[in-house]
C-alpha positions in Angstrom: 30.6 -52.3 22.6 33.3 -51.5 20.1 34.8 -48.8 22.3 34.9 -51.2 25.3 36.7 -53.8 23.1 39.1 -51.1 21.9 39.9 -50.0 25.4 40.4 -53.6 26.7 42.6 -54.4 23.7 44.7 -51.4 24.2 45.1 -52.1 27.9 46.1 -55.7 27.2 48.6 -54.6 24.6 50.2 -52.1 27.0 50.8 -55.0 29.4 52.2 -57.2 26.6 54.5 -54.4 25.4 55.9 -54.0 28.9 56.5 -57.8 29.1 58.3 -57.8 25.8 60.4 -54.6 26.4 63.2 -56.4 28.4 63.5 -58.7 25.5 63.8 -55.9 23.0 60.9 -57.2 21.0 57.8 -55.6 19.6 54.6 -57.5 19.8 54.7 -58.3 16.1 58.3 -59.4 16.3 57.4 -61.7 19.1 54.4 -63.2 17.3 56.5 -63.9 14.2 59.5 -65.3 16.1 57.3 -67.4 18.4 55.2 -68.7 15.5 58.3 -69.6 13.4 59.7 -71.4 16.4 56.5 -73.4 17.0 55.7 -74.2 13.3 56.4 -77.6 11.8 59.6 -77.0 10.0 60.0 -80.5 8.4 59.3 -78.6 5.2 60.8 -75.2 4.5 58.7 -72.3 5.9 58.3 -69.4 3.6 57.5 -65.8 4.5 54.0 -66.4 3.0 53.5 -69.5 5.2 54.5 -67.6 8.3 52.4 -64.6 7.4 49.4 -66.8 6.8 50.0 -68.7 10.1 50.2 -65.4 12.1 47.4 -63.8 10.0 49.7 -60.8 9.1 50.3 -59.0 5.9 53.1 -60.5 3.8 54.9 -57.2 3.3 54.8 -56.4 7.0 56.0 -59.9 7.7 59.0 -59.3 5.4 59.9 -56.0 7.0 59.7 -57.5 10.5 61.7 -60.6 9.5 64.5 -58.3 8.3 64.7 -56.7 11.7 64.7 -60.1 13.4 67.4 -61.3 11.0 69.5 -58.1 11.8 69.2 -59.0 15.5 70.4 -62.5 14.9 67.1 -64.3 15.7 66.1 -65.5 12.3 67.9 -66.9 9.2 66.5 -66.1 5.8 67.8 -68.3 3.0 66.9 -69.2 -0.6 63.9 -71.6 -0.6 65.1 -75.0 -1.9 62.0 -75.6 -4.0 60.8 -72.1 -5.1 63.4 -69.7 -6.5 61.0 -66.7 -5.7 60.5 -67.6 -2.1 62.7 -67.3 1.0 63.0 -70.1 3.6 63.0 -69.1 7.2 64.4 -70.7 10.3 64.9 -69.4 13.8 68.5 -69.3 15.1 69.4 -70.9 18.4 69.4 -67.4 20.0 65.9 -66.9 18.4 64.5 -70.0 19.9 65.9 -69.2 23.3 64.5 -65.7 23.1 61.1 -66.9 22.0 60.9 -69.3 24.9 61.9 -66.6 27.4 59.5 -64.1 26.0 56.7 -66.6 25.9 57.1 -67.3 29.6 56.7 -63.5 30.3 53.8 -63.1 27.8 52.0 -66.1 29.4 52.6 -64.7 32.8 51.2 -61.3 31.7 48.2 -63.0 30.2 47.5 -64.9 33.4 47.7 -61.7 35.4 45.7 -59.6 33.0 42.9 -62.2 32.5 43.1 -63.3 36.2 40.2 -61.0 37.0 38.0 -63.6 35.1 37.3 -67.1 36.4 38.0 -70.1 34.1 34.5 -70.2 32.8 34.5 -66.5 32.0 37.9 -66.8 30.2 36.6 -69.8 28.1 33.4 -67.9 27.3 35.3 -64.8 26.2 37.7 -66.8 24.1 34.8 -68.7 22.4 33.0 -65.4 21.7 36.1 -63.8 20.2 36.9 -66.8 18.1 33.4 -66.6 16.6 34.1 -63.0 15.4 37.1 -64.0 13.4 
């Protein structure tokens, strides 16, 4: 069972990497950029908030955000309420890229999971969510 899940995950990730390659994004970069774009930013979003939202390690999140900042997709600024924290915001270019990449990721998902009918997709998603 585990090996089958490993193989399916790797196959899906290959397709996602191919979809993100034209955008010059890794999968983790995409997840963080898209998550930051979609999060409610009425309050400042910290690196810890984003890491928790994406269920990623805080240190990895920090490293990936530095790369996204260097590419001009994310702004990292002092947090207005916590001197130890950094507030995050996507740039206009970052939002545009997240939207374009999301279109390609969703298309890739639709193709990859297209072998399953709607009922099978829902059952698979439900089963996977129970494992987390």
